[in-house]
C-alpha positions as CSV (number, residue, x, y, z in Angstrom):
1,M,-139.6,-203.0,-45.8
2,T,-139.9,-201.2,-49.1
3,R,-136.9,-199.3,-50.8
4,Y,-137.3,-196.4,-53.1
5,Y,-135.3,-194.8,-55.3
6,V,-135.8,-191.0,-55.2
7,K,-134.4,-188.7,-57.8
8,W,-134.5,-185.1,-57.0
9,T,-133.9,-181.6,-58.9
10,M,-133.6,-178.1,-57.0
11,N,-136.4,-175.8,-57.8
12,P,-135.6,-173.5,-59.7
13,L,-138.6,-171.2,-58.6
14,L,-136.7,-171.5,-55.0
15,A,-133.2,-170.7,-56.5
16,P,-131.3,-168.7,-53.0
17,K,-130.9,-165.1,-54.0
18,S,-127.3,-165.0,-53.0
19,P,-124.1,-167.2,-52.7
20,E,-124.6,-166.8,-49.0
21,E,-128.1,-168.0,-48.9
22,G,-127.2,-170.7,-51.3
23,M,-124.3,-172.1,-49.1
24,K,-127.1,-172.3,-46.3
25,L,-129.7,-173.8,-48.2
26,Y,-127.3,-176.8,-49.0
27,Q,-125.5,-177.3,-45.6
28,S,-128.9,-177.4,-44.0
29,L,-130.4,-180.2,-46.8
30,L,-127.2,-181.7,-46.5
31,E,-127.1,-182.2,-42.3
32,M,-130.6,-183.5,-42.9
33,V,-129.4,-186.2,-45.5
34,K,-126.8,-186.9,-43.0
35,A,-129.0,-187.5,-40.3
36,Y,-131.1,-189.8,-42.2
37,M,-128.1,-192.3,-43.2
38,K,-127.3,-192.6,-39.2
39,A,-130.7,-193.3,-38.4
40,G,-130.3,-195.8,-41.7
41,I,-132.9,-194.3,-43.6
42,V,-130.9,-193.3,-46.5
43,K,-129.4,-195.8,-47.4
44,D,-127.3,-194.2,-50.4
45,W,-127.2,-190.6,-51.8
46,G,-125.8,-188.6,-54.1
47,V,-125.4,-185.5,-55.6
48,T,-124.2,-183.9,-59.8
49,S,-121.2,-182.0,-59.7
50,D,-123.0,-178.7,-59.9
51,L,-125.4,-179.5,-56.9
52,S,-128.9,-179.3,-59.3
53,E,-130.1,-182.8,-59.3
54,G,-129.4,-186.0,-57.4
55,Y,-130.7,-189.3,-56.1
56,A,-131.4,-191.3,-52.6
57,I,-131.7,-194.5,-51.9
58,V,-134.5,-195.0,-49.3
59,E,-136.0,-197.5,-46.9
60,F,-139.4,-197.4,-45.1
61,A,-141.7,-199.7,-43.5
62,N,-145.2,-198.1,-44.9
63,E,-146.3,-195.7,-47.3
64,I,-147.0,-193.5,-44.2
65,D,-143.5,-192.9,-43.0
66,H,-142.4,-192.9,-46.7
67,A,-144.7,-189.6,-47.4
68,A,-143.6,-187.8,-44.3
69,Y,-139.9,-187.8,-45.2
70,M,-140.7,-186.4,-48.8
71,L,-142.7,-183.7,-47.1
72,N,-139.3,-182.5,-45.5
73,W,-138.0,-181.6,-48.7
74,I,-141.2,-179.7,-50.7
75,P,-140.7,-177.6,-52.0
76,V,-137.4,-176.9,-52.0
77,L,-136.8,-180.0,-54.3
78,N,-139.0,-181.3,-57.0
79,I,-139.1,-185.5,-56.3
80,V,-139.7,-188.2,-58.3
81,S,-139.9,-191.4,-55.6
82,K,-140.7,-194.9,-56.9
83,P,-140.3,-198.4,-55.2
84,V,-137.4,-200.7,-56.0
85,L,-137.0,-204.4,-56.0
86,T,-134.1,-206.1,-54.9
87,A,-132.5,-208.9,-57.2
88,D,-134.1,-211.6,-55.1
89,Q,-137.5,-209.9,-55.5
90,S,-137.1,-209.5,-59.1
91,S,-136.4,-213.5,-59.5
92,E,-139.8,-214.0,-57.6
93,V,-141.8,-211.7,-60.1
94,L,-139.8,-213.6,-63.1
95,N,-141.2,-217.2,-61.2
96,K,-144.5,-216.1,-60.3
97,V,-145.1,-214.8,-64.4
98,M,-143.5,-217.9,-65.7
99,A,-145.6,-220.1,-63.5
100,S,-149.0,-218.6,-64.5
101,M,-148.0,-219.0,-68.4
102,K,-148.3,-222.5,-67.9
103,K,-151.2,-222.4,-66.7
């Protein structure tokens, strides 16, 4: 399984026209987040207090599932998603690089 750090911002071109529309949009997005958390896909999630941007830590078995998840949020959110390493994986990378430097 690969974990991804997802940083997102609200797409200003699709800003709701009224506070009521905004509440409906945010509620529907939050319900999707909660469902993905319950399913174990979203491991951590947060939003800034002005609701303009946030992050998620998500986990997928492959790139296809990751891409399918990302499509849920387009075009409402602008997204940057990058795979991340655990502490153990980071140690493994360092050990591998140090071993290759000794050759």
